[in-house]
MIMARBA-817591 format. One record per residue (C-alpha): z, y, x. Coordinates in Angstrom, 3 decimals, always signed. Layout:
REM MIMARBA-817591
R,Z,Y,X
...
REM end
This chain:
REM MIMARBA-817591
R,-28.470,-44.593,+106.098
R,-29.188,-41.299,+107.871
R,-30.280,-38.446,+105.636
R,-33.908,-37.454,+106.280
R,-34.548,-34.013,+107.679
R,-35.307,-31.466,+104.937
R,-38.415,-30.548,+106.894
R,-39.714,-34.095,+107.041
R,-42.761,-34.674,+104.818
R,-41.676,-38.293,+104.436
R,-38.158,-37.490,+103.236
R,-38.886,-38.276,+99.578
R,-40.754,-41.436,+100.480
R,-38.008,-42.735,+102.747
R,-35.341,-42.002,+100.133
R,-37.349,-43.713,+97.395
R,-38.054,-46.772,+99.527
R,-34.349,-47.086,+100.308
R,-33.587,-46.698,+96.610
R,-36.086,-49.453,+95.793
R,-34.367,-51.833,+98.203
R,-30.964,-50.943,+96.724
R,-32.327,-51.495,+93.211
R,-33.147,-55.115,+94.034
R,-29.388,-55.649,+94.356
R,-28.240,-53.283,+91.619
R,-30.512,-54.695,+88.903
R,-28.700,-58.040,+89.169
R,-25.179,-56.623,+89.536
R,-22.496,-57.943,+87.213
R,-21.102,-55.593,+84.593
R,-17.620,-55.578,+86.138
R,-19.027,-54.554,+89.513
R,-21.015,-51.648,+88.087
R,-17.993,-50.521,+86.090
R,-15.806,-50.677,+89.190
R,-18.272,-48.454,+91.054
R,-18.116,-45.865,+88.268
R,-14.319,-45.879,+88.140
R,-14.019,-45.612,+91.913
R,-16.461,-42.696,+91.783
R,-14.307,-40.949,+89.176
R,-11.242,-41.332,+91.376
R,-13.123,-40.058,+94.433
R,-14.411,-37.053,+92.492
R,-10.897,-36.110,+91.420
R,-9.658,-36.491,+95.000
R,-12.400,-34.145,+96.242
R,-11.864,-31.419,+93.608
R,-10.781,-28.713,+96.047
R,-13.703,-29.389,+98.397
R,-16.233,-29.467,+95.551
R,-14.969,-26.174,+94.137
R,-15.202,-24.520,+97.540
R,-18.779,-25.701,+98.101
R,-19.772,-24.464,+94.654
R,-18.006,-21.116,+95.145
R,-19.913,-20.437,+98.345
R,-23.162,-21.457,+96.719
R,-22.612,-18.946,+93.915
R,-21.699,-16.221,+96.417
R,-25.045,-16.749,+98.119
R,-26.926,-16.271,+94.830
R,-25.805,-12.782,+93.701
R,-28.972,-11.858,+91.808
R,-28.723,-14.562,+89.135
R,-27.903,-13.677,+85.528
R,-24.425,-14.453,+84.227
R,-25.842,-17.125,+81.918
R,-27.558,-18.793,+84.875
R,-24.407,-18.581,+86.987
R,-22.493,-20.218,+84.151
R,-24.836,-23.189,+84.330
R,-24.233,-23.419,+88.087
R,-20.493,-22.858,+88.085
R,-17.950,-25.631,+88.624
R,-14.286,-25.362,+87.743
R,-11.458,-27.860,+87.486
R,-12.117,-28.493,+83.797
R,-15.806,-29.217,+84.367
R,-15.087,-31.524,+87.281
R,-12.516,-33.373,+85.218
R,-15.095,-33.662,+82.437
R,-17.485,-35.260,+84.933
R,-14.811,-37.733,+86.022
R,-14.071,-38.595,+82.401
R,-17.804,-39.096,+81.771
R,-17.951,-41.591,+84.632
R,-15.073,-43.512,+83.049
R,-16.632,-43.306,+79.588
R,-19.918,-44.698,+80.887
R,-17.980,-47.504,+82.552
R,-16.385,-48.316,+79.199
R,-19.745,-48.580,+77.399
R,-21.369,-51.948,+76.724
R,-23.753,-53.028,+79.448
R,-27.286,-52.343,+78.182
R,-28.818,-54.824,+80.634
R,-29.290,-58.336,+79.302
R,-29.055,-57.346,+75.638
R,-31.071,-59.679,+73.441
R,-32.889,-57.386,+71.026
R,-34.887,-60.105,+69.262
R,-34.741,-63.899,+69.092
R,-37.126,-66.209,+67.264
R,-39.079,-69.448,+67.340
R,-42.830,-69.013,+67.055
R,-44.029,-71.113,+64.088
R,-47.410,-71.964,+65.610
R,-46.166,-73.554,+68.826
R,-42.355,-73.854,+68.488
R,-41.752,-71.761,+71.601
R,-38.334,-70.081,+71.617
R,-38.759,-66.400,+72.497
R,-36.177,-63.728,+73.232
R,-36.695,-60.066,+74.015
R,-34.204,-59.009,+76.685
R,-33.313,-55.517,+77.972
R,-33.924,-54.965,+81.696
R,-33.646,-51.913,+83.984
R,-36.541,-49.491,+84.327
R,-36.416,-49.484,+88.146
R,-36.312,-46.380,+90.342
R,-35.921,-43.176,+88.347
R,-36.720,-39.740,+89.717
R,-34.738,-36.916,+88.128
R,-35.934,-33.351,+88.710
R,-33.546,-30.727,+87.409
R,-32.424,-27.129,+87.664
R,-29.057,-25.422,+87.847
R,-26.506,-27.731,+86.304
R,-24.461,-29.639,+88.903
R,-23.127,-32.006,+86.228
R,-26.605,-33.531,+85.912
R,-26.071,-35.052,+89.357
R,-23.082,-37.034,+88.107
R,-24.428,-37.803,+84.614
R,-27.779,-39.048,+85.898
R,-26.204,-41.167,+88.614
R,-23.700,-42.720,+86.198
R,-26.220,-43.588,+83.512
R,-28.777,-44.960,+85.947
R,-26.134,-47.066,+87.694
R,-24.780,-48.543,+84.448
R,-28.321,-49.396,+83.314
R,-29.085,-51.104,+86.630
R,-31.454,-48.403,+87.892
R,-31.604,-46.709,+91.269
R,-32.243,-42.965,+91.191
R,-33.559,-40.209,+93.409
R,-32.255,-36.810,+92.293
R,-33.991,-33.550,+93.109
R,-31.809,-30.564,+92.069
R,-32.895,-26.938,+91.996
R,-32.387,-24.928,+95.166
R,-29.550,-22.907,+93.594
R,-27.412,-26.029,+93.126
R,-28.530,-28.152,+96.103
R,-25.307,-27.844,+98.091
R,-23.186,-28.675,+95.049
R,-25.402,-31.675,+94.265
R,-25.126,-33.008,+97.830
R,-21.342,-32.599,+97.666
R,-21.182,-34.404,+94.312
R,-23.288,-37.231,+95.730
R,-20.497,-38.248,+98.083
R,-17.983,-39.427,+95.420
R,-20.773,-41.399,+93.738
R,-21.716,-43.131,+96.971
R,-18.036,-43.739,+97.742
R,-17.750,-45.511,+94.406
R,-20.775,-47.690,+95.169
R,-19.364,-48.629,+98.586
R,-15.955,-49.453,+97.130
R,-17.575,-51.839,+94.623
R,-19.728,-53.518,+97.267
R,-22.990,-52.054,+95.975
R,-25.610,-50.361,+98.171
R,-24.959,-46.623,+98.350
R,-28.692,-45.957,+98.627
R,-28.930,-46.703,+94.902
R,-28.232,-42.983,+94.364
R,-30.046,-40.392,+96.470
R,-30.300,-36.609,+96.487
R,-33.411,-35.055,+98.017
R,-31.867,-32.773,+100.684
R,-34.450,-30.009,+100.543
R,-35.347,-27.157,+98.214
R,-39.000,-27.327,+99.268
R,-41.138,-27.482,+96.114
R,-43.444,-29.912,+97.910
R,-40.791,-32.572,+97.371
R,-41.368,-32.312,+93.620
R,-45.085,-32.775,+94.127
R,-44.482,-35.850,+96.248
R,-42.318,-37.391,+93.543
R,-44.861,-36.688,+90.818
R,-47.712,-38.153,+92.850
R,-45.972,-41.428,+93.710
R,-46.262,-44.142,+91.020
R,-45.748,-46.653,+93.819
R,-42.275,-45.219,+94.462
R,-41.014,-44.215,+91.007
R,-41.074,-46.019,+87.672
R,-40.048,-43.017,+85.543
R,-39.653,-39.272,+86.097
R,-37.102,-37.313,+84.065
R,-37.474,-33.516,+84.293
R,-34.509,-31.495,+83.088
R,-35.012,-27.776,+83.328
R,-36.897,-24.765,+82.095
R,-40.388,-24.631,+80.592
R,-42.136,-23.936,+83.903
R,-40.609,-26.997,+85.563
R,-41.344,-29.324,+82.671
R,-44.864,-27.943,+82.264
R,-45.529,-28.653,+85.928
R,-44.270,-32.207,+85.536
R,-46.476,-32.807,+82.493
R,-49.483,-31.382,+84.331
R,-49.092,-33.136,+87.679
R,-47.202,-36.369,+87.156
R,-48.882,-39.712,+87.722
R,-45.567,-41.363,+86.830
R,-44.410,-41.956,+83.206
R,-42.185,-39.131,+81.908
R,-39.121,-38.839,+79.673
R,-38.782,-35.154,+78.839
R,-38.528,-32.225,+76.491
R,-40.444,-29.036,+77.110
R,-38.165,-26.496,+75.383
R,-35.081,-26.411,+73.183
R,-36.033,-23.880,+70.526
R,-33.291,-24.970,+68.119
R,-32.736,-23.611,+64.598
R,-29.818,-23.263,+62.234
R,-30.795,-22.787,+58.593
R,-28.181,-21.361,+56.218
R,-29.202,-22.650,+52.788
R,-28.385,-20.784,+49.590
R,-25.637,-23.286,+48.784
R,-23.919,-22.937,+52.168
R,-20.177,-22.402,+52.302
R,-19.915,-18.941,+53.886
R,-16.852,-19.507,+56.136
R,-18.390,-22.781,+57.332
R,-21.726,-21.097,+58.002
R,-20.043,-18.368,+60.042
R,-18.158,-20.914,+62.198
R,-21.221,-23.057,+62.771
R,-23.656,-20.246,+63.534
R,-21.328,-18.505,+65.994
R,-20.629,-21.782,+67.800
R,-24.260,-22.916,+67.746
R,-25.381,-19.737,+69.497
R,-22.465,-18.516,+71.584
R,-20.391,-21.507,+72.735
R,-22.723,-21.908,+75.703
R,-25.903,-19.904,+75.515
R,-27.628,-21.554,+78.458
R,-27.840,-25.137,+77.191
R,-30.855,-26.679,+75.489
R,-28.896,-27.342,+72.277
R,-28.026,-23.676,+71.704
R,-29.456,-22.233,+68.493
R,-32.199,-19.721,+69.267
R,-33.295,-18.856,+65.712
R,-31.143,-18.354,+62.618
R,-32.839,-18.736,+59.243
R,-30.985,-17.426,+56.185
R,-31.963,-18.213,+52.605
R,-32.926,-15.106,+50.624
R,-30.815,-16.325,+47.684
R,-27.624,-16.000,+49.756
R,-28.657,-13.163,+52.073
R,-26.681,-10.563,+50.129
R,-23.393,-12.383,+50.777
R,-24.074,-14.336,+53.984
R,-26.524,-12.416,+56.186
R,-24.352,-9.388,+57.000
R,-21.268,-11.353,+58.115
R,-23.387,-13.770,+60.157
R,-25.175,-10.941,+61.976
R,-21.984,-8.961,+62.605
R,-20.205,-12.044,+63.985
R,-23.006,-12.505,+66.494
R,-23.185,-8.838,+67.484
R,-19.435,-8.554,+67.931
R,-19.485,-11.668,+70.124
R,-21.913,-9.898,+72.468
R,-25.132,-11.444,+71.197
R,-28.321,-9.395,+70.952
R,-29.873,-9.905,+67.507
R,-33.608,-9.545,+66.941
R,-34.469,-9.707,+63.284
R,-37.080,-9.226,+60.604
R,-36.992,-6.154,+58.355
R,-34.331,-7.581,+56.020
R,-32.076,-8.480,+58.925
R,-32.504,-5.053,+60.491
R,-31.384,-3.582,+57.163
R,-27.883,-5.096,+57.373
R,-26.938,-3.532,+60.730
R,-28.543,-0.726,+62.776
R,-27.824,-2.633,+66.007
R,-30.389,-5.312,+65.116
R,-33.604,-4.965,+67.120
R,-36.996,-5.731,+65.588
R,-38.215,-9.279,+66.181
R,-41.747,-9.974,+67.365
R,-43.923,-12.997,+66.723
R,-43.040,-14.218,+70.207
R,-39.323,-14.231,+69.382
R,-39.697,-17.015,+66.817
R,-41.029,-19.357,+69.516
R,-38.688,-18.350,+72.352
R,-35.966,-20.414,+73.985
R,-33.762,-17.602,+75.296
R,-31.041,-19.591,+77.080
R,-29.085,-16.347,+76.862
R,-27.000,-14.313,+74.412
R,-30.027,-13.427,+72.271
R,-30.965,-14.784,+68.850
R,-33.860,-14.285,+66.432
R,-32.923,-14.001,+62.731
R,-35.244,-14.335,+59.744
R,-34.727,-14.383,+55.983
R,-36.712,-17.181,+54.303
R,-37.502,-17.918,+50.687
R,-35.965,-21.316,+50.237
R,-35.792,-24.702,+51.874
R,-39.504,-25.371,+52.195
R,-40.224,-22.071,+53.928
R,-37.414,-22.851,+56.375
R,-38.898,-26.270,+57.104
R,-42.366,-24.763,+57.521
R,-41.012,-22.154,+59.951
R,-39.314,-24.851,+62.049
R,-42.486,-26.940,+62.047
R,-44.556,-23.982,+63.234
R,-42.277,-22.532,+65.877
R,-39.783,-25.269,+66.759
R,-39.844,-27.625,+69.728
R,-38.718,-30.844,+67.970
R,-35.366,-30.735,+69.764
R,-32.404,-30.054,+67.432
R,-32.292,-28.324,+64.051
R,-29.430,-27.973,+61.589
R,-28.941,-27.093,+57.920
R,-25.721,-25.654,+56.494
R,-25.384,-26.456,+52.806
R,-23.146,-28.059,+50.180
R,-26.257,-29.283,+48.351
R,-26.725,-32.972,+49.170
R,-30.306,-33.063,+47.878
R,-31.347,-30.075,+49.993
R,-29.677,-31.616,+53.028
R,-31.471,-34.930,+52.477
R,-34.822,-33.155,+52.211
R,-34.201,-31.184,+55.418
R,-33.072,-34.260,+57.363
R,-36.092,-36.233,+56.164
R,-38.800,-33.609,+56.607
R,-37.811,-31.783,+59.798
R,-39.551,-33.670,+62.599
R,-37.073,-33.194,+65.421
R,-35.350,-35.611,+67.767
R,-31.977,-34.529,+66.311
R,-31.405,-33.158,+62.812
R,-27.951,-32.144,+61.615
R,-26.156,-31.256,+58.390
R,-23.145,-28.938,+58.436
R,-22.753,-29.208,+62.206
R,-23.485,-27.060,+65.244
R,-26.685,-27.705,+67.200
R,-24.509,-27.731,+70.330
R,-23.577,-31.316,+69.489
R,-27.004,-32.276,+70.892
R,-25.378,-34.068,+73.780
R,-25.102,-37.710,+74.787
R,-21.393,-37.419,+75.478
R,-20.780,-36.013,+71.991
R,-22.820,-38.908,+70.575
R,-20.440,-41.393,+72.184
R,-22.989,-42.308,+74.870
R,-20.732,-41.260,+77.757
R,-23.293,-38.785,+79.057
R,-27.016,-38.153,+78.931
R,-29.815,-37.764,+81.418
R,-31.601,-35.390,+79.051
R,-32.932,-34.979,+75.529
R,-36.311,-36.607,+74.924
R,-38.464,-34.935,+72.267
R,-41.487,-37.214,+72.512
R,-42.061,-40.248,+70.326
R,-42.575,-43.062,+72.813
R,-39.829,-45.230,+74.296
R,-36.905,-42.821,+73.804
R,-36.075,-39.859,+71.577
R,-32.993,-37.659,+71.466
R,-30.177,-38.110,+74.011
R,-31.275,-40.430,+76.816
R,-28.327,-42.686,+77.610
R,-27.914,-46.130,+79.099
R,-29.867,-48.022,+76.441
R,-32.793,-45.601,+76.730
R,-32.889,-46.231,+80.495
R,-33.884,-49.844,+79.968
R,-37.122,-51.516,+79.022
R,-37.524,-55.171,+78.052
R,-39.191,-58.414,+78.919
R,-39.945,-61.504,+76.865
R,-38.251,-64.733,+77.914
R,-40.066,-67.843,+76.680
R,-38.480,-71.333,+76.524
R,-40.643,-74.349,+75.885
R,-40.295,-78.099,+75.669
R,-43.508,-78.952,+77.473
R,-45.987,-77.101,+75.221
R,-49.488,-76.384,+76.488
R,-52.066,-74.311,+74.698
R,-54.993,-76.073,+73.044
R,-58.107,-76.232,+75.248
REM end
């Protein structure tokens, strides 16, 4: 298929229609065929490493005004490309979510045998910013779940996304599947996003993966069902019974491992009952790692480099080397703070107190809650799902990492023996 001109107003429509035709084949593809496509794609990606790195390098050179954190999200290197290839293979190794029987019963009133069976969602539109790996993760997960996808990357990563599309399509061709099952919108024109959002006849689901302004636009304009999270304002709470060395390892990792991902901790809460022993070391670790700390009065008192926090800081997803720190009086104040300012994404407690941990895990209403673990584990690959298409923070259909199972819906299959309903 020829790629539509970026200037063509029908480019999204033509891509989506081609994806719909490809989906009619893909939705019925055997597991072995889908797995072969993913493995061939992994091999093709590895073979194209040098080319992919060169495309990405030039793309970064042409975007000199971006922050270092933003460039980090855009940047490809050999390790990240290898991680993408491994993800393709890990998704191939997962059980096929299509055809799963999730319920099976005989209705007592009429003796009909009924099963509830997982089926693909259809054509999925993915709108995302910055991260080239989303191109590969989204394609892999959609393919394994029998869905076609149309991917619309941000303008900063468009060339990298188009380059990464080629190994995916090579894998589809090698397995005898239609390459139009995975598409990348070849334009940075924002009108393409509007066309996707306004087209329930073309798309069955939209998945936005990006900053608050993108997701807010999708929520406001979309006529297509959405799987999304608005922000990742994640918290780590150091309880009074936290092991101090453990707390220091977790907090530093949760904030500074990668500051630009949605699972990065943005607010640190420290229990007043351990502040004397724990707060100073935690703050100094962050400062010495290059993190700007904005804190309440007690936090400012432990180090003169701490800047005063404002009300806005408690609700901010920085996606940068900045953290807000607050001292709280106990578990329930910590939970109340998270409920007020959090985004229902990922929140963690560090404690050796099993009862306190159980209370936190039960009462914090987030898609992911953790005990004695970094919030940066909020990732489908780390959950053993191969990859993720995003983190859903809503309550309907999917919540948390969106993997292959979450990219299916279901239908009821009814077997009778000649039954008719009473007139």
